[in-house]
C-alpha positions as CSV (number, residue, x, y, z in Angstrom):
1,M,16.4,-8.8,14.2
2,A,17.4,-11.3,11.6
3,S,19.6,-9.9,8.8
4,E,18.2,-10.4,4.7
5,S,21.1,-13.4,4.8
6,D,19.1,-15.1,7.6
7,K,16.0,-15.2,5.1
8,I,15.2,-17.4,2.5
9,Q,12.7,-17.0,-0.2
10,A,9.6,-19.6,0.1
11,K,6.3,-19.8,-1.8
12,V,3.5,-20.1,1.3
13,N,-0.1,-20.1,-0.3
14,G,0.8,-18.8,-3.7
15,E,2.7,-15.6,-2.2
16,N,6.4,-15.2,-2.0
17,R,7.8,-14.8,1.4
18,G,10.8,-14.2,3.6
19,I,11.0,-17.0,6.4
20,S,14.1,-17.5,8.3
21,K,16.6,-20.0,7.8
22,G,16.1,-23.4,9.3
23,L,13.0,-23.1,10.3
24,S,10.6,-25.8,11.3
25,I,7.3,-26.5,9.9
26,F,6.2,-26.2,13.7
27,K,8.2,-23.1,14.1
28,F,7.2,-21.6,11.0
29,L,3.5,-22.4,12.2
30,E,4.2,-21.0,15.3
31,S,5.0,-17.9,14.2
32,L,1.7,-17.9,12.7
33,D,0.0,-18.4,15.6
34,L,-1.2,-21.7,14.1
35,N,-2.1,-24.4,15.7
36,P,0.1,-26.8,14.2
37,L,-3.5,-29.5,15.1
38,L,-5.8,-27.7,13.3
39,V,-3.6,-27.4,10.0
40,V,-2.5,-29.6,7.3
41,V,0.6,-28.6,5.6
42,E,1.3,-29.6,1.9
43,L,5.1,-29.2,1.0
44,N,6.2,-29.3,-2.3
45,A,2.9,-31.3,-3.2
46,V,3.6,-33.9,-0.3
47,I,1.5,-33.8,2.4
48,I,3.9,-33.7,5.8
49,S,2.4,-35.3,9.1
50,R,2.0,-33.4,12.0
51,E,4.4,-35.8,14.0
52,R,7.4,-34.6,11.4
53,F,6.7,-31.1,11.2
54,S,9.6,-30.3,14.4
55,E,12.3,-32.3,12.3
56,I,11.3,-30.7,8.6
57,E,12.9,-27.8,8.1
58,I,11.5,-25.5,5.4
59,C,14.2,-24.8,2.6
60,E,15.2,-22.1,-0.5
61,G,12.0,-21.9,-3.1
62,D,9.6,-24.6,-1.4
63,Q,6.3,-24.1,-1.7
64,V,4.0,-24.6,1.1
65,E,0.4,-24.5,1.1
66,L,-1.3,-24.6,4.4
67,V,-5.0,-25.1,5.2
68,H,-6.2,-24.4,8.9
69,F,-9.5,-25.7,10.5
70,V,-12.0,-22.9,12.0
71,G,-14.5,-23.9,14.4
72,G,-17.7,-22.0,14.7
73,G,-21.3,-22.4,14.8
């Protein structure tokens, strides 16, 4: 189990959230059970391309907006 020192604070969809330090966008989406192919990620007001999800880490104080698409009918 991660201790508090292994966590950072980021704002996700307007809510403060403690997340594991060093987590990539891809791993963060996985932790939320979101399919990276069905999510648009905006990090600090910049839309991130899916190809970069694995290389960009979420850092202390980042603002993350997630928009995911849901199929249905």
